[in-house]
N, C-alpha and C positions, 0 to 999 in steps of 0.2 A: 476377600470380598470385593466384588466389582463395583465401584461406586456409580458407574455410568449405567447400570441396570437395576439400581435400586428404584423400588416403587415409592419408598418413603424417604425423601431426601432428608428431612430433619432427624430422623431417627438414624439415619445412615452417618450423618454428620457427627451426632453425638457419640455413637460407637466408634467412629474414626478417632475423634479427639481424645476418647477415654483410653482407647488403645495406644495412642501416641504418649499420654501420660504414664501409662502403666509400662511402656518400655524405658521412658526417661527415668522413672523411680527404680526399675529393676536392673537396668543394664547401665553399664559404665565402661567407657573404652579409652583406658589411659596408653597412649603411645603405641598402638599396636596390638594391646592385650585385650581380650574380650573376657570380662569378669562379670559372671552372672551370679546373683543371690538368690537362693530358695529359701523358703521360710526355715528349713533345717540349717542350711549355711549361714542364714542371717543370725541365728541363734548362736551358731559356733563362732562367728567372727564378732561377737560382742563381748568386750573385756569383762572378765568376772567382777560381779558386783563386790565381792569381799576377797581379801588376800589373807592367807594364812600370817604372813608377816607385812606391816606396812611398807608400800614402796618408797623410795626415795624420790624426791622431785624429778630427778634425771631418769630414773627407770620408769616412773609413771608416765612421763612425757614419751619415753621410748615404747611403752605399751600401747599407748593411744595410738601412735604412729603405725605401729606393728599391725594392730587390728584395722586401721583405715587403709593400710597399703598392701599388706602382705598376708594376712590371715585368709581371705577369700581363696587363695591358691594352697599357701603352704599349712593352713589349717590352725585352728585357735591354740592347740599346744605344739604347734611347729613339727608335726610329723608327716606332713605333705599329703594330708588327706582331707584338705579344704574342697569346696565345691568345685573350684576352679580345676582341680586336678581331674575331674571327670571330662573336662572338655579341652584339656590342653595336651598336646605332644610336643617334646617329651614331657613326662609327669613332673609334677612340682617336687622340689627338693625336700627331702626329710632332714631337717636339722638335727635330729636326734641320733641318726644313724652313725655320724661320725665319719661318714665317707663324702669327701668334697672333691670335686674335679679340679677347679680352678684355684691355685695355690702359688705361693713363692716359697712353699715349705717342703720338705723331704716327703715322699710317699708314706701315707700313714698317719702324717700329723694333720692337725687341723688348720685351716688358713689363718692368717694375721688379720688384725682388726683392718688395716689397709687392703688387703685382699678382698674382705667382704664388702668394704665401701665402695672399691672399685667396680664390683659387679653391680652393686645397687646404681650406682651413677652411670655406668656405661651400659648395663643391660646385658642380654644374653642373645646374639644375632640368631634369626632363625627359630626363636622360642616365643611363648608368650609373656618371658620376662622383659618388661619394657625398661628402657634406660630413662632414668629420673633426672640424670644431667644436672644442671645448675637449679632445678627448680627449687631445691632446698639446699641449705649450707651443708658442709661436712660435719659439723657439730649435730646437726639433726640426723644425719645418716649414723653418726657414731651412737646416738642415743637409742636407734633400732638395733645396731650391733650389740651394744651392752645388754639389752633386753634379751635378745637370742641367747648370748652367753651365759648370763646370770640366772635368767629365769626359765628360759625354755629348754635349754641344754647345757645345764651346768656341770653334769658329769663329763660330758664330751669335752668341754673346754677347760677342765680343771688342771690340765698340764698346759703350760705356756709353750707354743711353738718356737722352733729355731728356723728363721727364713734364711735361704740361701743368700748370699752378698753377691749381686751381679754387678761385676765390673764394666770397664769401658771396653766396647769390642774393638777388635783390631780393624784398621781400615780395610774396605773391600778393594781385592786386585782380582783380576782374571785367574790368577793362579789359585786364590782362596775359593772362588765359586767353582773352579773345576774339581779342586778337592773336595769341596762339599757335594758335587754331583756325583763323584764316585763312591762317598760314603753313603749316599742315598741309595745308590743303585746295589752297591756291595753288602749294605747293612739290611737288604730286603725290605727296605721302606716301600719299594714298588708293590710288593704282595698285597698292601692294603690300599696304597694312595695311587698305585698306577705308575706307567712309565714316565708320563709327564705330569705327575702329582695332580690328577683331576679327580682323584678320589675313586677310580675305576679298576682297582686292583682285583684279582682273582679272589683273594681271601674276603674281601669285602661283600663279594655278590653271594657268600654262602649264607643260608639261613642260620647257620650255627652262630653267627657274629652277633652278640648279645653282650648288654651291660650286667652289672652284678645284681640289677632289678628285674632281669629277665626279659627286657624290651629289646626289640631288634634295632640295631644301630647301622650306622654306614659311615665308612671312612671319609674324612673331611676332603673337600676340593681344595686344596693348598694354594691354587691358583686364584681364588676368589677371596681376597682379604676382608671383603665384607661378611663372609660366612664364617670367619675364625673366632669361634667363642671365647677362646682364651686370648683374643686380640691379636693384631696382625704385624705390630712394629718389629724390628730386629731383637729388641730385647725381649719382647712377648714371646716370639719363636724361640729364644734360646732357652726362656723361663719354662716353656712346654717341654722342650726336651730334656731338662735336668729334673723336673718334677713328676713328669708323666701326667696322665689324667686317671686319677683313682676312679675305680668303679668301671673303667673300661679296658680294652686290650692294649691300650697306648701306655706302655711302661715308661719308667724313667731310665734314659740314657746315661746317667751320671757316671755309673760304674762301669760302662762299655766302651766310651769314648773319652779322649782326653778334653781339656777345656779348649784348647786351640782347635780340635777336631769338631766340637759342639760347635763353636762360633762359625766354622768354615761351613757346616751344614747348615746354621741359621742364615747365613749370607746366601747360600744357594736357594732355600726355600723363599727367601725375600725375592731372589732374582726372577723366580717364576711366576710371582704375583702380576696379575694384568691390572691395568687402570681403566676405570669405566669413563667412557667419553659420550656425554649426553648433550646432542645438539637440540636447539629449538626446531630448527628446519633442517632436514637431510637435504643437501645439495646432491642432484643427480646429474652427473657429468656426462656429456656425449663422447662416445667411443667411436672408432671407425667400424666396429662390428661388436656383436653381443658374445660375450665368453662362450667357450664351446663346453667346458666342463667346469665343475666346483673347484678345480685345482688350476684354472686358468690363471695365468700371471696378472691378468687384467684385475682381478680382484684385490692383488696385494697393494695396488694404489687407488683402489675405490674408496671414496668417502663412506664412513660409517657412523652410526649412533647406536649407542646401548640401550636396550629397554629393559628397565627395572621391574621384577615382579616380587611382590612382598606378601606378607599374610592378609587375610581378608578379615575385616570386622563384619562377622555376621552371627545370627542367631545359632545356637547349638554349637557344634564342635568347633574349634578353631580350625581354619584350613590354611595350612602354609605350604605353597607350592614347592615342590622339590626343584624345579628350575628356577633359578634367581636372576637370570640374565640371557637376554638374546640380543646378539650383535646383527644389526640389519646394514648391508650395502646394497647399493643400485647403481645401475649405469643404464643408458639408452643409446640406440644407433640412429635415432631419427625416425626409424619405422618400428624397432622393438625395444621392449624394456625388460631387464632382467633384475630379479631380486636374489640376494645371498642372505639366508637366515641361518646363524650358527649358534650353538648353545652346547654346553657341557650336560651329559648324561652319564651317570656313573655305572648303569646296566641297561643296555639296548633291550627293550621288550616288544615282541612282535605279536603279544596278545595270547589269550589262551588262558585255561585254568582261572577264568573269571577276571583275568587281566584285559583290560583295553589295551590297544597298541599305542606305542608312543607316536605323537601326531603334533602337526602345527598347522597354523593358518593364518593368512593375511588377509585384512578387510578393507574395503574402501567404499565410500558412497557412490552409489551409481551415477549421480549427477554431482559435479563439483559445486559445492555450496559455500557461502562466505561465513555462515554460523558453524559451530562445532556440532554436529549431530553426534548421538551417543553410539559410535561405532562399536566400542567394546562389547556393549551387550545387544546392540541393535535399538534403533529409535523407531517408534511406530509411526513417525513423521517421514521416514525415509526409507529407501531401499539400499540393501548394501550387497556389493559384489564380493563374495568370498572364494578365496583360493585356498584349497585344503591338501594336506597330504599326510598320509601315515605309513609308518615303516612295513606294515603287512601288506598293503596294496602296492606301495612304492610307485604312485602315479597321481598326478594332479586331479583333483576334482573341484569342479566350479559349482557354487550353490548361491542362492540368493536369500537373504534375511531381511524380515521386516519384524520389528520388535525381537521376540525370541524364536520367532518360527523360520526356520530354513526350508526353502522349497527347491524343486528342480535341481536336485542333485545329479551332475551329469560328468562323465569323463570326457570332457571336450577336447578336440585337437587344437583349439585356439590356446589353451593353457597347457604349457608343458612343464615337467620338473625333472630334475636329475638330482641325486642324492648320494650319500655316503656317511659312514660311521668308522672313525678310527681312534683308538687310544683315549676313549671317553668324550669324543667331540663329534657331533652330528653336524653336517652341512647339507643344506637343501636349497636348490636354485628353482625359481620360477621365471618363465619366460612367456611374454605373450606381445601381439601387437599394441602399438600405441593406440590404434583406433579401435573403437568398439564394432564387435561383429554381431551382437544381440541386442535388443532392447534395453536390456537391463545391466548390461556391461558398462564398465566405466571407460572413458575416453581420456588418456592421459595428454593433457594439453601443456604445452611449454610455457613456462613463466607464470603458472598459476600455482597457489599453494594447494596441496592435495593431502586431505586427511587419511590416516591410515592407523590400523591397530592390528595387535598381533595377539593370538593365543596359543599356548603351548601346553602340553600335557604328558606327565611321565606315567606311562602305563603301569610301571613297577609300584608306583604310589597310588594305584587305582584312581588316577584323575581322568574324568570324563565329564560330559555334559557341562554344567554350570561350574563344577569343582574342577577347574583348570587355573593355570596362571593367565592373568589378563594384563595387558600393558598400558590400557587407557589410550587416549587419542594423541597422535603424534602427527607431524606435518613434514612434508618434502615438496621440493620444488625442482622442475626439470629445467636445466640449463641449455 
């Protein structure tokens, strides 16, 4: 509804207020998850009025918490068929199936109480499962766990699990890391996770890679610790290796490698993890000349900042972008400016077969302003200079945006691009003069804060239009 065009302001205002109240009543967004309740799901997520056997005070508390926090996705009876299951990817866990990925127990066994509490507290990165953290005490979380074990899936949990005892790891040395690298290569970890552990292995690109529930899955990018759903510490990595992830092609290596070898492999996987660096302001240093290529040594010493991309809180199906991080570098020569955008992508996609091509863009306000315009989506008050690239055309496109509307898309000689993809990593370089050539172009002035935003989309994940990764506003300054 366009309020500016309404012929009856009071009616419009009432409708708008009622709409807002409806959204507040129906939708709740806890820590990145979108949980929506329909009439049907609301009934399902209501504790039963009568129990066959009276519940103890502890189980009654667990039941109330389960229906308040868990049932919308996992269902009133814990079979993973709550309403949230229809709007989340991956689908909600079925507690009754007996298949649990994240455990400290041998393959085929159920997780321990501590395993279940850990997932509730830390969440599941890259999914709709939020991290409840210290919002509640461990005793509160245990009441939920006990309700699941004793009332939802008692048959599954009737046999107590026997967890592995994880001892102290050996001290890391270059020799241990090299041994781990050899095991990674010779053990065919590359087949799924790729040469540099970015999740770009050939096996992972096959449509036949699915979990036990028949859903398409992709190998983890092991260089991104924030994406590791079984968590990223050295002990976590070791635990994943000895337990495997039940329900997926990731098997246990307990019977394949010795304990020393498993620790060596864990140390190697820890060594390839990158650390995010997020700067409030990206300094753009002056160099004698602009880099000639994406592999120019100048980029090795250029300042950078990491832009984070996370799931969106929106109506309908939860959208979690496949790309979770873009590293931005920039340098200038006094006459020109160059940007390097770098991100991991497990499967390059030039488009076709209803897939859009992989693409990225960087946007700036056409006029440098003191307030923060909404660069990410476009602000109706301001015009934005947008530099775009996609792998299919492999050349820079300049566009202007006001609000959500893009106009005047042109392959202009003033903005050039160079690009490359290798072993799961894209690198795209934009180059342009500091001075504006056209009325709506930005002029990069030294010593002033300049706002920028990045959008990135993974064609293999059908990302296009507004359904893409968006960075929000960031700032840089030319030195």
